[in-house]
Rosetta silent file (secondary structure, phi, psi, omega in degrees, C-alpha in Angstrom):
SEQUENCE: XXXXXXXXXXXXXXXXXXXXXXXXXXXXXXXXXXXXXXXXXXXXXXXXXXXXXXXXXXXXXXXXXXXXXXXXXXXXXXXXXXXXXXXXXXXXXXXXXXXXXXXXXXXXXXXXXXXXXXXXXX
SCORE:     score description
SCORE:     0.000 S_00000001
   1 L     0.000  137.248 -178.988    0.000    0.000    0.000 S_00000001
   2 L   -79.228  164.061  179.839    1.332    3.408   -0.881 S_00000001
   3 L   -65.306  157.374  178.161    1.839    6.240    1.576 S_00000001
   4 L   -79.553  121.467 -177.789   -1.006    8.582    2.343 S_00000001
   5 L   -73.908  145.004  173.920   -0.503   11.729    0.254 S_00000001
   6 L  -153.296  164.562  179.156   -0.479   15.144    1.862 S_00000001
   7 E  -125.385  173.728  177.682    0.861   18.558    0.998 S_00000001
   8 L   -57.875  141.786  178.649    2.485   21.448    2.778 S_00000001
   9 L   -81.615   96.814  179.592    0.158   23.255    5.176 S_00000001
  10 L  -100.078    4.852 -177.883   -0.292   26.605    3.444 S_00000001
  11 L   -81.729  153.448  173.955   -3.552   27.321    5.236 S_00000001
  12 L   -60.174  138.264 -179.212   -4.014   29.959    7.878 S_00000001
  13 L   -58.727  -18.642  179.386   -3.585   28.318   11.299 S_00000001
  14 L   -78.004  -12.050  179.364   -7.117   29.435   12.187 S_00000001
  15 L   -78.944  117.555 -176.408   -8.585   27.109    9.536 S_00000001
  16 L   -72.994  144.561  176.037   -9.668   23.968   11.377 S_00000001
  17 E  -113.827  150.208  172.557   -8.606   20.539   10.190 S_00000001
  18 E  -105.626  132.021  175.475  -10.284   17.212   10.813 S_00000001
  19 E   -68.186  155.259 -174.874   -8.077   14.251   11.607 S_00000001
  20 H   -59.029  -35.649  178.116   -8.510   11.304    9.261 S_00000001
  21 H   -64.001  -37.102  178.575  -10.216    9.211   11.959 S_00000001
  22 H   -70.139  -37.514  176.202  -12.806   11.983   12.435 S_00000001
  23 H   -62.966  -45.596  179.280  -13.379   12.193    8.671 S_00000001
  24 H   -56.567  -47.974 -178.960  -13.820    8.431    8.606 S_00000001
  25 H   -63.921  -45.616 -178.684  -16.376    8.538   11.411 S_00000001
  26 H   -63.182  -34.055 -179.552  -18.267   11.459    9.891 S_00000001
  27 H   -89.364  -10.640 -178.240  -18.504    9.766    6.510 S_00000001
  28 L    71.092   33.665 -178.423  -19.297    6.355    7.967 S_00000001
  29 L  -122.167  159.638  171.371  -16.311    4.791    6.196 S_00000001
  30 L   -67.938  148.260 -178.888  -13.285    2.817    7.255 S_00000001
  31 H   -61.437  -28.728  177.690  -10.233    5.040    7.658 S_00000001
  32 H   -65.853  -29.018  176.579   -8.549    3.045    4.878 S_00000001
  33 H   -70.720  -36.351  175.596  -11.286    4.264    2.514 S_00000001
  34 H   -64.435  -40.875  176.180  -10.439    7.863    3.485 S_00000001
  35 H   -57.759  -42.086 -179.533   -6.795    7.055    2.688 S_00000001
  36 H   -66.525  -38.567  176.677   -7.942    5.841   -0.732 S_00000001
  37 H   -60.427  -36.614  176.497   -9.929    9.044   -1.331 S_00000001
  38 H   -69.506  -43.861  179.142   -6.706   10.961   -0.675 S_00000001
  39 H   -63.864  -33.490  179.756   -4.678    8.700   -2.974 S_00000001
  40 L   -84.267    2.917  177.090   -7.330    9.114   -5.686 S_00000001
  41 L    63.731   33.306  173.570   -7.131   12.929   -5.248 S_00000001
  42 L   -88.534  -18.971  176.872  -10.785   13.333   -4.241 S_00000001
  43 L  -138.238  164.318  178.324   -9.647   15.113   -1.068 S_00000001
  44 L  -127.112  130.128  177.476   -6.489   16.971   -0.017 S_00000001
  45 E  -111.564  154.366  173.587   -4.746   16.511    3.320 S_00000001
  46 E  -126.915  161.641  175.362   -2.090   18.618    5.002 S_00000001
  47 E  -109.428  119.355  179.583    0.254   17.839    7.850 S_00000001
  48 E  -125.614  124.737 -179.305   -0.024   20.264   10.761 S_00000001
  49 L    54.044   37.428  176.541    1.981   19.730   13.929 S_00000001
  50 L    79.845    4.626 -177.168    2.865   16.231   12.746 S_00000001
  51 E  -120.937  134.004  176.459   -0.768   15.155   12.264 S_00000001
  52 E   -74.571  138.152  177.732   -2.561   14.645    8.949 S_00000001
  53 E  -149.719  157.878  177.740   -5.769   16.587    8.584 S_00000001
  54 E  -118.257  134.998 -178.651   -8.309   17.607    5.984 S_00000001
  55 E   -53.099  129.747  179.192   -9.832   21.106    6.061 S_00000001
  56 H   -58.336  -31.463 -178.650  -13.134   21.032    7.922 S_00000001
  57 H   -64.884  -14.010  177.360  -14.555   23.389    5.287 S_00000001
  58 H   -72.157  -12.281 -171.961  -14.405   20.530    2.776 S_00000001
  59 E  -117.045  146.764  175.488  -17.332   18.895    4.566 S_00000001
  60 L   -87.499 -177.584 -178.936  -20.997   19.677    4.942 S_00000001
  61 L   -63.221  -23.526 -179.369  -23.104   19.298    8.038 S_00000001
  62 L   -81.777   -1.505  179.565  -23.756   15.648    7.123 S_00000001
  63 L    87.909   -3.740  179.426  -20.045   14.822    7.438 S_00000001
  64 L  -100.512  156.356  177.922  -19.603   14.196    3.714 S_00000001
  65 E   -56.717  146.165  178.454  -17.588   16.334    1.294 S_00000001
  66 L   -61.668  150.286 -178.088  -19.499   19.284   -0.124 S_00000001
  67 L   -56.105  137.626  176.433  -21.149   18.663   -3.452 S_00000001
  68 L    75.680   -2.981 -178.287  -18.856   19.043   -6.481 S_00000001
  69 H   -61.087  -47.345 -178.850  -15.650   19.276   -4.379 S_00000001
  70 H   -58.681  -45.705  178.648  -14.125   16.102   -5.781 S_00000001
  71 H   -63.518  -37.460  177.958  -14.833   17.214   -9.346 S_00000001
  72 H   -62.640  -45.196  178.696  -13.406   20.653   -8.627 S_00000001
  73 H   -62.124  -42.582  179.658  -10.168   19.152   -7.333 S_00000001
  74 H   -62.705  -44.958  179.465   -9.938   16.890  -10.392 S_00000001
  75 H   -57.836  -46.961 -178.485  -10.525   19.818  -12.779 S_00000001
  76 H   -67.947  -41.918  178.293   -7.767   21.862  -11.149 S_00000001
  77 H   -63.094  -43.435  178.308   -5.311   18.944  -10.970 S_00000001
  78 H   -63.737  -27.176  178.315   -5.976   18.110  -14.635 S_00000001
  79 L   -82.648    3.219  175.596   -5.314   21.778  -15.397 S_00000001
  80 L    98.470    4.607 -179.981   -1.830   21.487  -13.920 S_00000001
  81 L   -82.767  138.117  174.878   -2.435   22.833  -10.426 S_00000001
  82 L   -85.477  162.549 -178.071   -0.638   21.205   -7.496 S_00000001
  83 H   -56.353  -39.824  179.362   -2.432   20.513   -4.225 S_00000001
  84 H   -61.357  -42.595  179.518   -0.776   23.506   -2.522 S_00000001
  85 H   -67.308  -37.855  178.439   -2.024   25.823   -5.284 S_00000001
  86 H   -63.133  -46.298  178.950   -5.504   24.315   -5.089 S_00000001
  87 H   -61.004  -45.386  179.787   -5.657   24.906   -1.332 S_00000001
  88 H   -58.597  -45.704 -178.707   -4.440   28.487   -1.687 S_00000001
  89 H   -64.355  -45.272 -177.646   -7.054   29.217   -4.345 S_00000001
  90 H   -61.259  -33.568 -173.545   -9.889   27.548   -2.425 S_00000001
  91 L  -105.269    9.129  177.165   -9.180   29.505    0.765 S_00000001
  92 L   -90.760  129.415  179.800   -8.329   32.926   -0.732 S_00000001
  93 E   -58.060  141.046  179.299  -11.029   35.561   -0.296 S_00000001
  94 E  -132.118  118.336 -176.816  -12.734   36.580   -3.553 S_00000001
  95 L   -62.855  -20.833 -178.575  -14.751   39.798   -3.642 S_00000001
  96 L   -91.139    0.688  177.740  -17.033   38.375   -6.358 S_00000001
  97 L  -124.887  165.415  174.322  -18.027   35.404   -4.194 S_00000001
  98 L   -76.037   79.492 -177.582  -19.425   35.125   -0.680 S_00000001
  99 E    94.241 -128.719 -178.478  -15.971   34.879    0.857 S_00000001
 100 E   -98.791  166.281  176.275  -13.611   32.308   -0.592 S_00000001
 101 H   -54.579  -38.808 -179.912  -14.312   29.656   -3.249 S_00000001
 102 H   -66.715  -33.549  175.085  -14.598   26.979   -0.543 S_00000001
 103 H   -64.793  -41.881  179.765  -17.233   29.093    1.239 S_00000001
 104 H   -65.265  -26.916  178.974  -19.139   29.423   -2.040 S_00000001
 105 L   -65.398  -20.292  179.683  -19.039   25.629   -2.445 S_00000001
 106 L   -85.328   -4.921 -176.803  -21.373   25.405    0.559 S_00000001
 107 L  -123.750 -153.539 -175.549  -24.042   27.491   -1.155 S_00000001
 108 L   -80.263   -1.490 -177.604  -25.741   28.042   -4.461 S_00000001
 109 L  -103.238   18.739  179.992  -22.566   29.166   -6.206 S_00000001
 110 H   -59.382  -44.378  179.704  -20.808   25.790   -6.259 S_00000001
 111 H   -63.683  -35.911  177.703  -21.284   25.442  -10.013 S_00000001
 112 H   -64.029  -39.219  177.997  -19.885   28.960  -10.524 S_00000001
 113 H   -63.527  -43.985  178.856  -16.763   27.975   -8.580 S_00000001
 114 H   -64.167  -40.924  178.450  -16.329   24.884  -10.770 S_00000001
 115 H   -60.049  -43.827  178.466  -16.880   26.999  -13.903 S_00000001
 116 H   -63.826  -39.652  178.417  -14.162   29.415  -12.790 S_00000001
 117 H   -63.347  -40.646  178.246  -11.819   26.515  -12.069 S_00000001
 118 H   -63.650  -40.279  179.246  -12.424   25.145  -15.557 S_00000001
 119 H   -66.680  -37.282  179.241  -11.632   28.541  -17.072 S_00000001
 120 H   -69.149  -35.092 -172.261   -8.435   28.818  -15.001 S_00000001
 121 H   -77.006  -16.584 -176.192   -7.288   25.337  -15.879 S_00000001
 122 L  -128.663    0.000    0.000   -7.401   25.782  -19.642 S_00000001
């Protein structure tokens, strides 16, 4: 089995992370399935203080990733963006959105965020 992928923690320290065991519990999956989601680039993890975590903002109230997040990550990766760049973009405030792109993913502008990502990637 390959190592669990993670990237440099470029997020503001105030952005909460969920440990992989908490993600597993919230999604109702085995932690090994969460590892596979990371290996398949459906989610992005960072290492903070020696512990792997996934941004809490990636998840909805039901404990599952917000709608379209996986596709958004795939679009950006296919467009040549590295995980660090994807995280920076997702968490950077945008005056034309309600906050940052990841905040907009929780509302009615998720498709607009994906559309912008597609335009950036090509």
